[in-house]
C-alpha positions, 0 to 999 in steps of 0.5 A, a space after each residue: 100080588 093081589 088075592 093072596 093068602 098069608 098065614 101068621 103062626 102065633 096070636 100073641 100081640 106081635 102075631 096079631 098085630 102083623 095079621 092086622 097090619 096086612 089085613 087092613 093095608 093090603 086089601 084083597 090079602 086073605 089072612 089067617 092066624 093060627 094059634 095052638 091055644 084056645 085063646 089069643 095072648 096066652 103067653 108072653 102077652 098074657 103075663 106081660 107087666 103092661 109097661 109102655 117103654 119110652 126108648 131109654 135103654 136100646 142103642 140107638 140105631 138098633 131095630 129096638 130103638 127105631 121100632 120102640 119110639 115108632 111103636 109108642 105113638 102107633 099104640 098110644 093113638 090105637 088106645 085112645 081111638 079104641 078107648 083102651 087103658 093107657 096111662 102116662 104115669 112116668 118112670 124114674 130110672 134111679 141110681 142109689 150108688 155113686 158108681 151108678 152115676 156114670 151108667 145113668 148118664 150114659 143112659 141119658 144120652 142114649 135116651 136123647 139120641 133115641 128122642 125119648 121125650 121130655 127125659 130129663 135128670 133129677 136130684 135127690 130132692 126132685 125124686 122125693 117131690 115125685 116119689 115121696 117114698 123113694 130112695 136114691 141119689 139121683 134119677 132120670 125122669 121119663 114122664 111120658 112112659 105109660 102103662 096099658 092092658 096088653 091082653 086087651 089090645 091083643 084081643 082088639 087086634 084079633 077083633 079087627 083081623 076078623 072085621 077085616 075078613 080075616 080068620 083066627 083059628 085057635 086050637 091049631 098046634 103046628 106040627 109041620 111046614 112044607 114049602 109046596 110049588 107056589 106056596 107053604 103048607 101048615 099042618 096041625 095033627 087034625 088040619 092043614 092050610 095052604 098059604 102063599 106067604 107065612 110069618 112065624 111069631 111063635 114067641 117061647 116056640 119060635 126056634 122050634 117052629 122056624 126049624 120046622 121051616 128050615 130056618 137056621 138052627 140059631 139062635 135058641 130060645 132060653 127061657 127066663 122066668 120072672 116072678 113077681 111080688 105084689 105090694 099089699 093094697 094098703 101099701 100100694 100108695 107108697 109108689 105113684 109111678 114106675 121106679 126102676 134101677 139103672 140096668 146092668 148093661 151086661 144084661 138084657 133085663 132090667 132089674 127088679 123094679 116097682 110097677 103100678 098096673 091099670 088095675 091099681 095093683 103094684 108089682 114088685 120084680 121081676 127076677 130072672 131065673 131059668 125056667 125048666 120048661 119053655 112054658 114053665 110059669 110054675 117052679 114045678 113045671 119041668 119039660 125033659 124035652 126043653 132041658 135036653 134041648 137046652 143041655 145039648 146047645 153049646 151056647 147054654 153052657 158057654 152062657 152058665 160059665 159067664 153068668 153063674 154068679 147072677 144065676 145063683 143070686 136070682 134063685 136065691 131071690 126065687 125061694 127067699 122073699 127076704 132076699 127077693 126084697 133086699 134089692 127092692 128096698 133099695 128103691 123105696 126104702 122100708 118096703 119088705 117082706 110084710 108089705 108084699 104077697 107072692 104075685 104071678 110070673 111070666 116067661 121071657 123068650 130070651 134068644 141065645 146065640 151059640 157063643 153064649 151071647 144073649 141076643 139083645 135086638 130084634 131078629 127077623 129072618 126070611 126064608 123064601 116065602 116064610 119070614 121068622 121072627 127069631 127074637 122079639 123081647 121087650 119092648 116088643 109088645 110096645 113096638 108091636 105096631 111098628 114091628 107089624 109095619 117092619 114085617 109087612 114092608 119086609 114080606 112084601 118088598 117083591 110084591 
């Protein structure tokens, strides 16, 4: 159907990539992005570590695996075309104990099934050749893993949308979504927009916005704050590429790791502590509304019952620099509290099912003319252009 208007709620990297895909691939379609903040990429995109994941971690056949691998190639080409930062500095996934070697081997087989390029197992001596200051007894080396600047990419996507004839409307906090004959009406306190189709990419607010659209109540979003340290500038030379632990398969988090940034700094982290507000980037930020909603959800109590010991450990690291750096020192021995300063923090929109399960894969629901992205955690930034293709195909499969 030509000459349609498509609305996208949310100007993070996934929402903007989707708006861009529609604007460029479906001529005649008018696209309008609605964003509550005064600028794009204000939340998860703007607090992203900048890693372009190669696809090592994700179950073969999952949306994460398929869209991450596709997304890497699209993102690499886009960054090179637009002269945006894209540096293949490589990643080590390091085992520091014998009991991690089995998990590392499982990860290697998973990555091979996902066609991660040039991945190889390496020995202790080979680790030292790549990272002279790193610890570990064995590792996986992914030389094509890269770093980039996701806020810059999001701004470029927004520019593409506008240049294709679309609109990015900032300062538009959505308060209601109403299905009307032949379309959907989206309103803020001060304005309203009518569209033929609507796509919800609201990140931390995805469950709240989906409820406005009468999508199902689940999964719910649980905000986890990830806090970072920064290596002092005179110690940044200790890390050349990305240095990660072997992840715990019980959690969708990757553990404390070392991440060089495109600006030359090196982050250490993040931990994963329950935030007291969906946009709780600071410990002092508390939202009674968000806390009451979480306390009323059975899945939150079931999650707490399963993972309370890990939660205590993560909070200890949040308040103690020594505790935070204890694990980090296993991967770069000799790096301690005197080598770091407090860095920034991000909040991960982690979807949670009623049974207490932390949702791992992407989840995208469609209800009539409305498509809701209900879970898009890491590697959503890496996969953003592939997610955009996937959403666009789903939205227009009846066109």
